[in-house]
Structure formats: C-alpha cells, structure tokens
PASE-671643 format. One record per residue (C-alpha): residue number from 1; chain; residue in three letters; x, y, z negated. Coordinates in steps of 0.05 Angstrom, whole numbers, plus 5000, padded with zeros to 4 digits. Example, Ala and Ser with C-alpha at 12.3 -4.5 7.8 and 13.67 -1.06 7.14 Angstrom:
// residues 2
ATOM,1,A,ala,5246,4910,4844
ATOM,2,A,ser,5273,4979,4857
***
This chain:
// residues 114
ATOM,1,A,gly,5002,4999,5001
ATOM,2,A,lys,5019,5066,4985
ATOM,3,A,thr,5074,5062,4936
ATOM,4,A,thr,5112,5001,4986
ATOM,5,A,glu,5114,5053,5037
ATOM,6,A,leu,5138,5105,4993
ATOM,7,A,val,5188,5066,4973
ATOM,8,A,arg,5207,5050,5041
ATOM,9,A,arg,5214,5115,5059
ATOM,10,A,leu,5258,5146,5011
ATOM,11,A,thr,5301,5083,5009
ATOM,12,A,arg,5303,5098,5087
ATOM,13,A,ala,5320,5184,5072
ATOM,14,A,leu,5380,5151,5022
ATOM,15,A,ala,5401,5110,5063
ATOM,16,A,thr,5416,5138,5117
ATOM,17,A,gly,5446,5206,5088
ATOM,18,A,arg,5377,5246,5100
ATOM,19,A,thr,5377,5264,5026
ATOM,20,A,arg,5407,5244,4958
ATOM,21,A,ala,5375,5230,4905
ATOM,22,A,arg,5380,5297,4861
ATOM,23,A,gly,5331,5317,4928
ATOM,24,A,val,5273,5265,4904
ATOM,25,A,val,5203,5285,4888
ATOM,26,A,ala,5151,5223,4880
ATOM,27,A,val,5099,5242,4838
ATOM,28,A,ser,5049,5201,4817
ATOM,29,A,phe,4982,5214,4764
ATOM,30,A,thr,4995,5169,4714
ATOM,31,A,asp,5056,5143,4670
ATOM,32,A,arg,5048,5075,4683
ATOM,33,A,ser,5050,5092,4768
ATOM,34,A,ala,5111,5134,4758
ATOM,35,A,ser,5151,5071,4720
ATOM,36,A,glu,5132,5023,4775
ATOM,37,A,leu,5154,5076,4832
ATOM,38,A,arg,5218,5084,4794
ATOM,39,A,leu,5235,5015,4783
ATOM,40,A,arg,5210,4993,4860
ATOM,41,A,leu,5258,5044,4882
ATOM,42,A,arg,5318,5021,4844
ATOM,43,A,ala,5297,4948,4857
ATOM,44,A,ala,5291,4963,4939
ATOM,45,A,ile,5363,5024,4942
ATOM,46,A,asp,5398,4947,4907
ATOM,47,A,arg,5372,4900,4966
ATOM,48,A,glu,5378,4940,5020
ATOM,49,A,arg,5450,4961,4999
ATOM,50,A,gly,5464,4879,5009
ATOM,51,A,arg,5442,4882,5066
ATOM,52,A,ala,5468,4960,5108
ATOM,53,A,pro,5523,4965,5139
ATOM,54,A,gly,5577,5015,5116
ATOM,55,A,ala,5561,5083,5114
ATOM,56,A,glu,5490,5062,5093
ATOM,57,A,ala,5516,5017,5038
ATOM,58,A,ala,5553,5081,5010
ATOM,59,A,ala,5502,5121,5009
ATOM,60,A,leu,5450,5073,4975
ATOM,61,A,glu,5506,5061,4930
ATOM,62,A,arg,5511,5138,4915
ATOM,63,A,ala,5429,5134,4903
ATOM,64,A,gly,5430,5076,4857
ATOM,65,A,leu,5482,5108,4804
ATOM,66,A,glu,5443,5178,4814
ATOM,67,A,leu,5373,5159,4820
ATOM,68,A,glu,5361,5188,4749
ATOM,69,A,glu,5373,5252,4781
ATOM,70,A,ala,5307,5250,4832
ATOM,71,A,arg,5243,5282,4802
ATOM,72,A,val,5202,5216,4788
ATOM,73,A,ser,5143,5232,4750
ATOM,74,A,thr,5072,5243,4738
ATOM,75,A,ile,5050,5314,4761
ATOM,76,A,his,5031,5347,4693
ATOM,77,A,ala,5107,5319,4679
ATOM,78,A,leu,5133,5357,4738
ATOM,79,A,ala,5081,5410,4728
ATOM,80,A,ala,5125,5423,4650
ATOM,81,A,glu,5179,5418,4674
ATOM,82,A,leu,5188,5470,4732
ATOM,83,A,leu,5154,5515,4687
ATOM,84,A,arg,5215,5505,4627
ATOM,85,A,glu,5263,5509,4683
ATOM,86,A,arg,5229,5567,4709
ATOM,87,A,pro,5185,5606,4659
ATOM,88,A,leu,5196,5682,4695
ATOM,89,A,ala,5167,5657,4761
ATOM,90,A,ala,5120,5636,4718
ATOM,91,A,gly,5091,5707,4698
ATOM,92,A,asp,5090,5707,4620
ATOM,93,A,ala,5151,5677,4611
ATOM,94,A,pro,5157,5676,4528
ATOM,95,A,ala,5084,5656,4512
ATOM,96,A,ile,5095,5597,4570
ATOM,97,A,ala,5154,5570,4551
ATOM,98,A,asn,5133,5568,4475
ATOM,99,A,lys,5066,5523,4503
ATOM,100,A,val,5102,5483,4544
ATOM,101,A,gly,5147,5447,4483
ATOM,102,A,gly,5118,5389,4461
ATOM,103,A,thr,5053,5397,4490
ATOM,104,A,ser,5008,5337,4528
ATOM,105,A,pro,4992,5347,4595
ATOM,106,A,thr,4926,5356,4583
ATOM,107,A,arg,4931,5409,4528
ATOM,108,A,leu,4991,5447,4569
ATOM,109,A,cys,4951,5459,4631
ATOM,110,A,glu,4889,5485,4580
ATOM,111,A,gln,4934,5528,4546
ATOM,112,A,ile,4972,5552,4613
ATOM,113,A,glu,4911,5573,4633
ATOM,114,A,thr,4880,5617,4575
***
C-alpha cells in the first residue's frame, strides 16, 4: 500500500543520491505508523544496500548511518518541532515557544490557536 510505496521511493532517492537522510521528511498521522515507517525504511535500506552496485551501496550505507537525522514523525510532532526551531516565524515567539515544551499534540494545537 501507501507505506510500501513511500519506503520504496525514499530508498531509491537515498540510493541514487537525490537526497540524504537529513533531507527526508515523512509524515504520518499516528505514532505507531510513524514508528513502523521508520522501521520499514531501515529494513529497506539494509536490504537494498546488499543488492546495490558500488555507488548506490555507499549512498545507502551513509543513509543507514544518518537515518536518525531523517524527520519521520506524526504531523503534530513535526509541527511542534518546527515551532521550537523557528518560534519567530510563528508570530508570538515567547508565548509559542513556552506552549510547545512538553505539551501533547492535541493540546498544543488548541493552545496555539488561542
């Protein structure tokens, strides 16, 4: 399905050097599906690295080492991360930065709207 296709495309982009792991943003709606996506991406990178020719194998080796730099998360976690990284771009920087820390995703969205 959708996750299989996303993993296939991401693995191909990493193998061909079109992107590196730190350039990957993969968004899901639940923590469970985000975790599964990360696990499946790790497995695909490891599997394809064994089959790939020289340069692609090297790119996948690097991707495997850098995979923790990829943003694979829920939409709420991504939004909270972006707000923490760029509070000035969000408007009321001090208020938003204070609301982001340790707040549940649903509560965070409610607070930001007010």
